[in-house]
Backbone as a ProteinNet text record, in pm:
[ID]
protein_1_A
[PRIMARY]
XXXXXXXXXXXXXXXXXXXXXXXXXXXXXXXXXXXXXXXXXXXXXXXXXXXXXXXXXXXXXXXXXXXXXXXXXXXXXXXXXXXXXXXXXXXXXXXXXXXXXXXXXXXXXXXXXXXXXXXXXXXXXXXXXXXXXXXXXXXXXXXXXXXXXXXXXXXXXXXXXXXXXXXXXXXXXXXXXXXXXXXXXXXXXXXXXXXXXXXXXXXXXXXXXXXXXXX
[TERTIARY]
9160.1	9017.7	8930.6	8813.2	8719.3	8681.7	8666.2	8626.1	8475.6	8399.9	8254.4	8198	8093.9	8028.2	7942.8	7953.9	7875.1	7781.9	7661.8	7563.6	7507.6	7517.9	7465.2	7314.6	7238.5	7092.4	7033.5	7118.7	7071.5	7160.3	7177.2	7265.8	7209.9	7297.7	7257.4	7253.7	7134.4	7118.2	7027.3	7029.1	6943.9	6796.9	6719.8	6575.3	6543.7	6635.6	6609.9	6482.4	6454.3	6337.7	6206.8	6212.4	6091.3	6060.9	6156.1	6137.9	6060.1	5946.3	5863.8	5927.3	5942.3	5999.6	5903.6	5867.7	5776.6	5839.1	5814.2	5865.2	5782.9	5834.1	5758.3	5622.3	5603.5	5476.5	5387.8	5426.1	5346	5204.1	5192.2	5060.3	4982.7	5050.4	4984.6	4927.6	5006.9	4961.1	4843.4	4841.9	4733.1	4603.7	4614.1	4494.2	4453.1	4549.4	4516.2	4509.9	4548.1	4543	4670.9	4688.9	4804.4	4755.4	4700.4	4643.6	4746.7	4705.7	4795.6	4800.9	4912.8	4928.4	4828.8	4778.2	4682.7	4740	4662.4	4708.3	4734.2	4657.6	4672.5	4759.7	4829.2	4915.1	5031.5	5047.8	5154.8	5260.8	5238.2	5337.6	5328.5	5443.3	5450	5521.3	5467.7	5524.4	5571.9	5689.3	5739.8	5823.1	5827.7	5912.8	6037.7	6151.7	6276.6	6307.5	6247.3	6254.4	6383.7	6418.5	6528.7	6666.6	6683.2	6815.7	6904.2	7035.9	7130.2	7158.6	7148.1	7167.5	7259.9	7367.8	7466	7483.7	7475.3	7505.9	7653.1	7725.9	7869.4	7895.7	7979	8016.6	8166.6	8229.1	8372.1	8432.9	8564.8	8634.3	8618.4	8597.2	8570.4	8687.9	8810.5	8926.5	8943.2	8938.4	8960	8843.7	8720.6	8605.4	8609.3	8648.2	8657.2	8758.5	8873.3	8976.8	8927.4	8861.4	8811.9	8705.1	8613.2	8505.6	8559.3	8657.4	8715.7	8784	8847.1	8913.2	8816.1	8704.8	8608.4	8506.4	8453.7	8344.4	8382.7	8493.3	8526.9	8445.9	8377.4	8299.1	8352.4	8367.9	8409.6	8291.7	8317.3	8211.9	8168.4	8045.4	8002.5	8096	8122.3	8217	8161.7	8029.4	7968.8	7849.1	7808.2	7691	7566.7	7482.4	7357.4	7381.9	7506.9	7539.9	7505.3	7488.9	7459.1	7547	7620.6	7699.3	7650.7	7654.4	7611.8	7694.5	7693.9	7767.8	7691.3	7752.5	7692.2	7556.8	7540	7413.4	7308.3	7347.7	7253.5	7216.2	7294	7261.3	7323.1	7431.2	7501	7515.9	7485	7489.5	7536.3	7591.3	7634	7571.1	7497.7	7423.7	7482.9	7513.6	7558.4	7441.4	7463.2	7358.9	7389.7	7516.6	7562.7	7714.3	7781.4	7925.5	8008.5	7958.8	8036.6	7951.7	7845.3	7754.6	7709.4	7709.3	7668.8	7585.1	7496.2	7414.2	7457.7	7499.2	7541	7428.9	7381.2	7276	7329.8	7314.4	7366.5	7260.7	7276.4	7181.6	7174.4	7054.7	7036.3	7123.7	7186.4	7274.9	7421.4	7452.5	7591.3	7638.2	7543.6	7580.1	7671.2	7650.9	7731.9	7877.5	7901	8038.3	8103.5	8027.1	8081.9	8119	8033.6	8065.8	8195.1	8208.3	8329.3	8454	8444.9	8560.8	8593	8491.1	8516	8584	8540.1	8602.8	8749.5	8777.9	8916.9	8999.1	8941.5	9013.3	9034.4	8939.3	8947.7	9040	9063	9158	9128	9226.4	9214.3	9158.1	9109.7	9052.1	8926.1	8888.6	8766.4	8647.6	8557.5	8443.6	8332.6	8216.3	8102.4	8027.5	7991.1	7910.4	7790.3	7671.7	7548.9	7467.3	7427.4	7343	7197.9	7137.6	6999.5	6905.6	6948	6871.2	6729.6	6713.4	6581.6	6488.8	6543	6461.1	6414	6453.3	6417.6	6382.9	6308	6281.7	6288.5	6297.1	6310	6189.5	6123	6011	6056.2	6018.9	6052.2	5927.5	5940.6	5837.4	5898.5	5830.6	5883.9	5771.9	5802.6	5703.4	5695.5	5623.4	5616.4	5548.2	5464.3	5392.4	5454	5570.5	5632.1	5657.8	5706.4	5735.7	5607.9	5498.5	5372.1	5323.6	5341.8	5302.1	5386	5515.2	5602.3	5569.7	5531.2	5497.2	5377.1	5291.9	5176.2	5212.1	5334.8	5366.3	5484.1	5585	5706.2	5720.9	5792.3	5813	5927.1	6013.8	6132.4	6098.1	6166.8	6145.9	6204.2	6118.4	6164.3	6171.8	6170.8	6187.1	6324.4	6334.6	6462.8	6578.8	6551.8	6659.2	6716	6633.1	6674.3	6706.9	6653.8	6673.4	6717.9	6844	6893	6916.8	6938.3	6975.5	7104.4	7108.6	7226.8	7221	7103.6	7087.5	6998.8	7018.5	6934.4	6928.1	6811.4	6794.1	6707.5	6724.1	6631.2	6523.9	6398.7	6291	6164.6	6060.1	5931.6	5841	5789.6	5691.6	5560.4	5462.8	5338.8	5379.4	5364	5408.1	5518.4	5581.1	5689	5822.2	5930.6	6064.6	6116	6166.4	6217.9	6347	6420.8	6533	6483.7	6481.2	6434.3	6554.9	6562.1	6675.7	6626.2	6712.5	6678.4	6792.4	6788.9	6897.2	6893.3	6776.5	6767.8	6660.6	6644.6	6554.1	6410.4	6357.1	6215.6	6196.7	6306.2	6293.6	6337	6252.7	6280.3	6275	6347.2	6347.5	6316.2	6238.7	6209.3	6264.1	6361.1	6410.7	6328.3	6249.2	6146.8	6171.3	6151	6156.9	6046.1	6076.2	5978.6	5846.3	5853.5	5731.1	5643.8	5701.6	5625.2	5590.2	5630.4	5612.9	5465.8	5380.6	5238.7	5175.7	5205.5	5152.7	5195.4	5324	5376.3	5313.4	5297.8	5239.2	5095.7	5016	4875.4	4862.7	4953.6	4952.7	4982.8	5082.1	5119	5005.8	4934.9	4821.4	4717.2	4692.6	4593	4642.2	4767.8	4822.1	4837.9	4859.5	4880.5	4756.7	4644.3	4522.4	4484.6	4496.6	4457.2	4548.7	4667.2	4760.5	4756.4	4654.4	4640.2	4754.3	4798.9	4915.7	4903.2	5010.7	5015.2	5125.6	5104.6	5202.2	5262.6	5394.9	5465.7	5512.4	5483.9	5517.9	5628.2
16973.2	16954.4	17035.6	16986.7	17058	17191.5	17294.3	17425.3	17446.7	17338.3	17347.9	17397.5	17477	17526.6	17416.3	17398.9	17298.5	17366.9	17311.7	17366.9	17255.8	17272.3	17173.4	17192.8	17095.3	17106.4	17071.7	17025.5	16992.5	17061.4	17191.6	17257.9	17254.4	17248.7	17254	17401	17453.1	17594.2	17606.2	17721.9	17746.8	17736.9	17674.6	17658	17565.8	17473.9	17379.9	17300.1	17268.5	17187.3	17256	17387.3	17461.1	17460.5	17410.1	17407.9	17281.9	17299.4	17185	17111.9	16982.2	16899.8	16784.4	16766.6	16658.8	16571.6	16441.6	16349	16362.8	16312.9	16319.4	16250.2	16157.5	16085.3	16134.3	16240.2	16288.9	16323.4	16395.6	16432.6	16308.1	16217.1	16097	16011.5	15991.3	15907.6	15971	16102.5	16172.3	16166.9	16186.3	16195.8	16062.5	15973.6	15844.4	15732.3	15761.8	15661.1	15580.1	15514.5	15428.4	15306.4	15206.6	15089.8	15017.4	14978.7	14907.7	14759.7	14699.3	14556.2	14476.4	14367.9	14280.7	14139.1	14049.5	13911.4	13846.7	13889	13828.3	13912.1	14011.2	14095.4	14014.4	14020.5	13945.1	14036.3	14166.3	14260.6	14389.5	14443.8	14565.6	14675.5	14794.4	14910.6	15011.1	15064.6	15170	15268.3	15391.3	15491.6	15512.7	15509	15544.9	15688.4	15779.5	15921.1	15985.6	16096	16184.1	16117.4	16018.2	15958.7	16052.9	16040.4	16117.4	16043.8	16112.2	16047.5	16133.7	16072.9	16141.8	16065.6	16135.4	16077.2	16102.4	15994.9	16003.9	15970.6	16052.5	16024.6	16044.2	15955.9	15966.8	15831.9	15826.3	15701	15604	15477.5	15377.7	15359.1	15364.1	15336.4	15443.7	15571.6	15678.4	15687.9	15666.9	15671.2	15555.6	15438.6	15322.4	15348.5	15402.4	15431.1	15534	15638.1	15742.7	15689.4	15609.9	15554.3	15458.8	15378.4	15286.8	15364.1	15474.9	15554.9	15628.6	15673.8	15754	15667	15563.3	15482.5	15337.6	15293	15152	15063.1	15122.6	15048.7	15079.2	14976.1	14996.9	14996.9	15028.6	15027	14883.2	14862.8	14728.7	14674.5	14545.1	14485.6	14454.5	14471.2	14439.4	14529.2	14542.7	14624.2	14577.7	14672.5	14649.5	14601.7	14605.7	14557.9	14656.6	14602.4	14680.7	14628.9	14718.7	14680.2	14763.2	14705.7	14775.8	14731.3	14813.2	14775.8	14668.8	14617	14505	14540.8	14665.9	14708.1	14742.5	14750.9	14786.9	14933.3	15017.5	15159.8	15242.6	15193.7	15266.6	15173	15223.3	15138.7	15218.7	15145.1	15204.1	15123.5	15191.4	15127.1	15163.9	15063.7	15088.4	15143.6	15254.9	15315.9	15311.1	15331.2	15326.2	15309.4	15291.9	15265.6	15368.4	15491.2	15590.8	15665.2	15599.5	15665.5	15568.3	15616.2	15535.1	15621.2	15556.2	15624.8	15578.2	15672.8	15644.8	15688.1	15595.6	15626.2	15602.2	15704.2	15698.8	15752.5	15730.8	15788.9	15940.5	15994.9	16138	16217.7	16321.5	16404.8	16377.2	16260.9	16226.1	16276.2	16305.2	16326.9	16447.1	16555.4	16675.7	16649.9	16587.6	16558.2	16456.2	16355.4	16255.1	16319	16407	16474.9	16554.9	16626.7	16706.6	16618.6	16506.8	16417.9	16349.9	16314.8	16255.3	16354.5	16478.9	16580.1	16598.2	16595	16607.7	16488	16367.2	16245.6	16238.8	16290.9	16283	16387.9	16495.5	16596.6	16652.7	16639.3	16696.2	16598	16482.6	16384.6	16443	16387.7	16431.4	16354.7	16426.7	16362.6	16464.4	16414.9	16501.6	16436.2	16515.6	16468.2	16560.5	16503.9	16582.7	16531.8	16622.4	16587.3	16588.5	16469.3	16456.6	16415.5	16435.6	16388.5	16443.8	16571.4	16632.2	16595.3	16537.9	16507.7	16364.7	16279.6	16138.5	16085.4	15976.7	15906.9	15757	15678.4	15533.2	15465.3	15378.6	15299.1	15154.4	15089.8	14949	14862.9	14751.3	14648	14522.8	14464.8	14347.3	14248.3	14121.4	14017.7	13916.9	13810.1	13699.8	13738.1	13843.4	13883.4	14005.5	14049.3	14169.1	14151.8	14034.8	14012.4	14011.1	13954.2	13954.4	14096.8	14184.9	14324.6	14387.2	14358.9	14414.6	14358.5	14231.6	14171.3	14240.8	14300.8	14373.4	14516	14558.7	14700.9	14737.9	14651.6	14689.1	14608	14666.9	14600.4	14499.6	14511.7	14426.4	14291.3	14186.9	14052.2	14042.8	14020.3	14015.1	13872.6	13773.2	13635.4	13619.8	13543.9	13528.2	13484.8	13404	13361.3	13478	13577.3	13692.2	13814	13816.8	13933.5	13883.8	13845.6	13794	13906.4	13869.7	13966.1	14035.7	14168.6	14245.4	14307.8	14301.7	14360.6	14484.1	14576.9	14695.9	14745.5	14791.4	14837.6	14963.9	15041.2	15150.7	15096.1	15109.4	15048.8	15134	15086.9	15157.5	15093.1	15174.5	15130.8	15198.6	15118.4	15175.7	15272.2	15403.2	15499.3	15590.5	15549.3	15628.4	15557	15632.5	15575.2	15561.3	15442	15417.1	15337.3	15336.4	15245	15133.7	15012.9	14896.6	14817.9	14793.4	14723.7	14609	14506.8	14393.6	14369	14434.9	14420.4	14291.2	14224	14097.6	14009.9	13887.3	13790.6	13840.6	13896.7	13936.9	14088.3	14162.9	14309.5	14369	14456.7	14529.2	14678.5	14756.3	14901	14969.5	15075.7	15161.4	15300	15343.2	15480.4	15563.9	15654.7	15724.7	15875.3	15938.3	16084.4	16141.4	16251.4	16312.7	16342.1	16384.9	16422.2	16300.8	16179.5	16058.6	15981.4	16033	15958.1	15930.8	16030.9	16013.5	15912.7	15925	15833.2	15689.6	15671.1	15537.5	15479.2	15561.7	15516.1	15467.9	15549.1	15511.5	15388.1	15375.2	15255.6	15131.5	15141	15027.3	14987.5	15086.3	15053.8	14974	15013.9	14944.3	14805.2	14797.2	14668.8	14569.7	14622.3	14533.9	14505.6	14560.8	14543.1	14396.6	14316.2	14175.6	14095.2	14152.4	14083.7	14144.6	14228.2	14289.7	14383	14462.4	14547.7	14635.1	14643.7	14728.3	14830.3	14948.5	15057.6	15082.2	15077.3	15110.4	15254.5	15332.3	15474.6	15503.2
4927	4959.4	4864.9	4833.1	4747.9	4810	4723	4773.5	4763.6	4746.3	4738.9	4872.1	4862.9	4983.3	5044.4	5176.7	5246.9	5346	5356.9	5448.5	5535.1	5665	5757.9	5769.1	5721.9	5724.8	5860.6	5953.8	6088.4	6193	6185.7	6281.4	6423.2	6519.7	6660.1	6700.4	6716.7	6750.5	6871.1	6932.1	7048.8	7008.5	7094.6	7074.8	6955.9	6923.3	6813.9	6839.5	6967.3	6999.6	6964.1	6942.8	6910.7	6760.5	6680.5	6535.9	6496.4	6432.7	6393.4	6275.5	6289.5	6183.5	6156.1	6029.3	5992.4	5885.8	5895.9	5795.4	5667.4	5555	5429.9	5437.6	5533.8	5544	5658.2	5725.1	5837	5793.1	5683.1	5631.6	5589.4	5519.9	5468.1	5579.9	5685.4	5795.7	5868.9	5872	5940.3	5858.9	5727.1	5643.8	5580.4	5554.4	5493	5594.7	5719.4	5823.4	5832.7	5944.8	5968.3	6045.5	5976.4	6044.3	6130.2	6248.9	6339.5	6302.3	6335.5	6308.6	6392.4	6333.1	6401.5	6408.4	6463.9	6477.5	6341.3	6238.9	6106.9	6013.3	6065.7	5983.2	5926.6	5793.7	5728.2	5666.8	5674	5622.8	5704.8	5738	5818.3	5739.1	5746.2	5676.9	5780	5760.4	5848.3	5766.9	5812.7	5749.3	5833.5	5769.1	5835.4	5794.7	5867	5829.9	5877.8	5811.6	5852.9	5848.7	5761.8	5745.7	5665.2	5685.3	5605.4	5476.1	5362.4	5232.9	5146	5100.6	5016.6	4885.8	4773.9	4644.5	4615.2	4587.8	4561.1	4415.4	4349.3	4211.2	4196.4	4117.6	4095.5	4066.6	4072.5	4047.9	4162.8	4129.3	4232.3	4327.6	4276.8	4361.1	4468.1	4428.2	4525.8	4624.1	4574.5	4664.3	4763.6	4717	4805.5	4917	4881.7	4981.6	5083.1	5034	5123.2	5217	5165.2	5247.8	5353.8	5317.2	5415.6	5527.9	5492.8	5594.8	5685.1	5629.5	5706.2	5778.3	5710.3	5765.4	5794.8	5738.1	5752.6	5661.3	5562.5	5463.1	5325	5243.3	5106.1	5011.9	4885.9	4785.6	4755.6	4710.5	4668.9	4561.8	4566.1	4474.2	4337.1	4317.7	4188.9	4162.6	4036.3	4003.7	4080.2	4117.5	4190.3	4333.3	4377.4	4511.1	4620.8	4739.8	4859.3	4972.3	5037.3	5154.5	5273	5391.7	5510.9	5630	5735.6	5854.9	5931.8	6036.9	6109.6	6169.1	6210.1	6269.8	6164.8	6038.9	5933.4	5934.2	6002.6	6013.1	5901	5844.2	5737.9	5618.2	5500.6	5381.4	5261.3	5164.3	5038.4	4926.1	4839.1	4730.5	4594.7	4511.6	4374.6	4293.7	4223.7	4143.3	3994	3959.6	3821.2	3826.1	3711.4	3715.3	3791.3	3805.7	3880.7	3984.1	4033.4	4128	4235.7	4361.2	4475.1	4569.5	4644.4	4743.7	4882.2	4963.1	5100.5	5194.7	5278.5	5375.7	5515.5	5601.4	5738.3	5833.9	5964.2	6059.2	6044	6060.1	6046.2	6140.9	6088.2	6168.3	6141.7	6082.4	6054	5917.9	5828.9	5689.1	5666.1	5742.7	5719.9	5755.6	5870.8	5913	5820.2	5776.8	5686.1	5552.2	5502.6	5376.7	5390.8	5499.9	5522.7	5526.3	5598.9	5611.2	5478.9	5400.5	5269.8	5177.1	5180.2	5094.7	5131.6	5261.1	5303.7	5257.2	5268.8	5229.3	5077.8	5000.7	4855.1	4795.7	4867.4	4823.4	4685.9	4594.8	4460.3	4357.9	4403.1	4309.8	4244.6	4130.7	4062.7	4122	4186.4	4251.6	4271.5	4308.4	4343.8	4458.6	4557.3	4670	4683.4	4680.6	4693.8	4811	4897.2	5010.7	4963.8	4954.8	4907.3	5020.2	5143.5	5258.8	5262	5231.7	5240.5	5126.6	5019.6	4902.3	4893	4989.4	4982.5	5121.3	5123.1	5248	5220.1	5326.6	5312.4	5376.2	5301	5351.9	5362.7	5470.1	5491.2	5482.5	5414.9	5413.6	5474.7	5572.4	5637.6	5666.5	5656.2	5683.8	5571.2	5595.9	5500	5369.6	5372.2	5250.6	5183.2	5229.5	5171.9	5022.4	4983.4	4840.4	4757.7	4813.8	4739.4	4713.2	4810	4790.8	4679.3	4679.3	4576.7	4438.6	4432.2	4303.6	4239.7	4322.2	4270.9	4229.7	4260.1	4252.2	4164.4	4155.4	4081.9	3953.6	3857.5	3729.6	3736.2	3833.7	3842.3	3905.3	3863.6	3916	4056.8	4156	4295.2	4349.3	4259.5	4304.7	4370.2	4478.7	4549.6	4461.9	4359.3	4270.1	4190.5	4166.1	4084.6	4170.1	4291.2	4377.8	4515.5	4529.7	4657.7	4758.2	4882	4985.8	4943.5	4962.8	4926.2	4788.3	4725.3	4592.9	4601.1	4508.2	4501.3	4358.2	4313.9	4176.3	4174.7	4071.3	4044.1	3951.5	3992	3913.8	3923.3	3857.9	3858.9	3962.4	4052.9	4151.8	4116.5	4070.2	4016.3	3904.8	3926	3824.3	3877.3	3985.5	4045.3	4029.4	4033.1	4028.7	4171.6	4206.1	4340.8	4331.6	4441.3	4457.1	4548.1	4497.1	4572.7	4620.6	4751.9	4811.7	4898.3	4912.4	4997	5096.2	5212	5309	5389.6	5397	5470.1	5407	5457.9	5396.5	5385.9	5493	5492.6	5493.5	5480.6	5484.6	5351.2	5300.2	5175.9	5205	5128.3	5144.6	5012.3	5022.6	4907.7	4937.7	4859.8	4871.4	4774.5	4829.5	4751.6	4754.3	4642.6	4640.2	4728.1	4791.3	4882.6	4811.6	4686.2	4614.1	4581.6	4584.5	4557.3	4685	4800.4	4924.9	4956.2	4943.4	4973.5	4877.8	4750.3	4649.3	4679.6	4709.3	4737.3	4863.1	4965.2	5091.3	5070.5	5002.8	4982.2	4892.3	4796.8	4711.9	4796.3	4885.2	4968.8	5063.2	5117.2	5203.4	5126.9	5002.7	4921.8	4881	4836.3	4791	4905.3	5026.3	5141	5222	5181.9	5261.9	5277.6	5170.6	5179.3	5272.1	5304.9	5395.3	5535.5	5560.9	5692.5	5726.5	5630.9	5648.9	5773.7	5848.5	5966.5	5952.4	6007.2	5997.8	6135.3	6143	6266	6258.1	6361.3	6359.5	6459.5
[MASK]
+++++++++++++++++++++++++++++++++++++++++++++++++++++++++++++++++++++++++++++++++++++++++++++++++++++++++++++++++++++++++++++++++++++++++++++++++++++++++++++++++++++++++++++++++++++++++++++++++++++++++++++++++++++++

């Protein structure tokens, strides 16, 4: 097993409920507003805050075996691929030939990292917990693609961007991971430092479609 030091960023300690925790968009929603969905709303924005996110690097064969043993999910079979469990709660995103992003419900990441390290043993690999540095924004609705067409450099036409694909691209002037887990739902994995900028841009780009924010 790797001798790397691990730190649980969500430890269960006494009086945990007294510790204030805010999502990367808490400030933005308070100061920039969070318009509610209306009858004419064609796109909905929501933040999936506090998810567990692990960057995995190493050989595809050993990582695939370890992930199947720990999560029952294998690596995507092709570049830019995205695989997820039936509930859509856990996913693995291809990032580069030897790098993948694993996203799981918040609180699971520390135990999963520990179990993966045990399964990988002496193999050459790296696991980094990036949960605190990123957040996930969801766009859903019939106008979600129109909003993205105004914002990203990548071609999001269905013929070029089918369900199950994900890419690293430019959103306005920020770098994001754009994913399409279902027909009308898109995800933006955004660095925490760009979260406010991305949120305010989406509010502006989605205004003509009556964008609504779910909190």
